[in-house]
N, C-alpha and C positions, 0 to 999 in steps of 0.2 A: 531071248525071246524068240519063240518060234513066228513062223510067217503069219499063221492064223491069229495069234494073239497080237501081233502087230497091226493086222487089218481090222482089229476090234479097238485098238487103243484109240486115245484122243490126242494126237499130236499134232502141232502146227500153230501157226498164228491166227488168232480168231477172226479177224476181219476177212481173212481169204478162205476160211473152212466152209465146207459143204454142210447142208443141214444134217444129214447122217453121221458126219464126223463130230459136229457140235453136240449130238445126242449120243455119242459114244456107240453108236451102231456098227455092224458089220459095213464094209465099204470098200470100194474098188476104183478102177480107172475113172468112173463116173465122177468121183469125188476131186479128181485132179482136173477134170474138164471145168466144173464149177470155180475151182481155184484159178484156171486159166482165164476165165472170164472176169473174175475180180482182178486180176494182174492185169489184163488189156484195159480194163476201166481205169485202173490206176494210171497206166502209162499214158492214156489218152486225155485224162483230167488233171493229171499231177496231185491227185488226193486219195487217200485209200477209201475202199468201199466203206459206206456209212460213217462218213468223215466227221460228222460231228456229234457223235454218239460215243459214250464210254464203253469200253469193251464188254462189260458185264450185260449192258443193255444190247449191244450189237449180238452177243452171244444168244441171248433169248430171241431176238429177232430172226437170226439165222435158223435156230432149232426150230422155229415155226415155218421154216422154208420162205420166209419173206426175202425177195431178191434185193440187192442194193439199188438205189434210184440211178437210172440211166439217163444223164442229161439230154435234153432235145438238140443240144449245140452239135451233139456227134452226128456223122454221117448216118444215113439210114443203114447202109451196109455194116458199119460199126455197132449200131445199135442192136441190129438183128443178130449178129455175131454174138455179142454178150448177152442177150436175151437167151438165145438157145443154149449157152453155156449154164446159165443160172437158173434152169428149171427145177423146180421143188422135188419133182420126182426123178431119181437119178435114171431111169429107164427112159425118160423123155429127153434127155440130153444126148447129143450128137457123140459119135466116137472121134477121136484124134484124125482119123482118115477122112470121115467126113467133113471136120472142120477145114481141112487143107482144100476141100473143093468149094468151100464157101465164097462168095464174091469178094468178102473183105479181105481174103488172103490171095485170091486169085487175080484181082485186078491189078494189084501192083507188080504182079509177077509176069504179066502180059506185055510189059513194056520193053 
C-alpha cells in the first residue's frame, strides 16, 4: 500500500478517530492531534471519549465533527489543551510543536 493510499484509508480505533479519518477523507498530522486530545482526555478521566456510546453512534458523531465532552472537573489548562486538539477543522488544530508550548505541558516542566 502506498503512502498516499494509507493517508486515505480509515484505520484506527473509532473513539480516537478524527472526523476526517471517520469520513475516510485524506488526512495528515492534524488527525494525530485529534487523537492525542482524545488520549489525554482518557488519561485524565479514566474513560474513553464518548464513554456511554456504542461505537457506531460515536463514529457518526465524530464524522459530524462533534468533539467528546470535556468534564468541568479538569483544570482549565487541561480543558483548553484538549479543546484545541479536537477542533472540527483540521486546519484549526495546533501542531505538535505548538502544543509543546501550551501551559498544560509547560507548567509541569517548570518545576
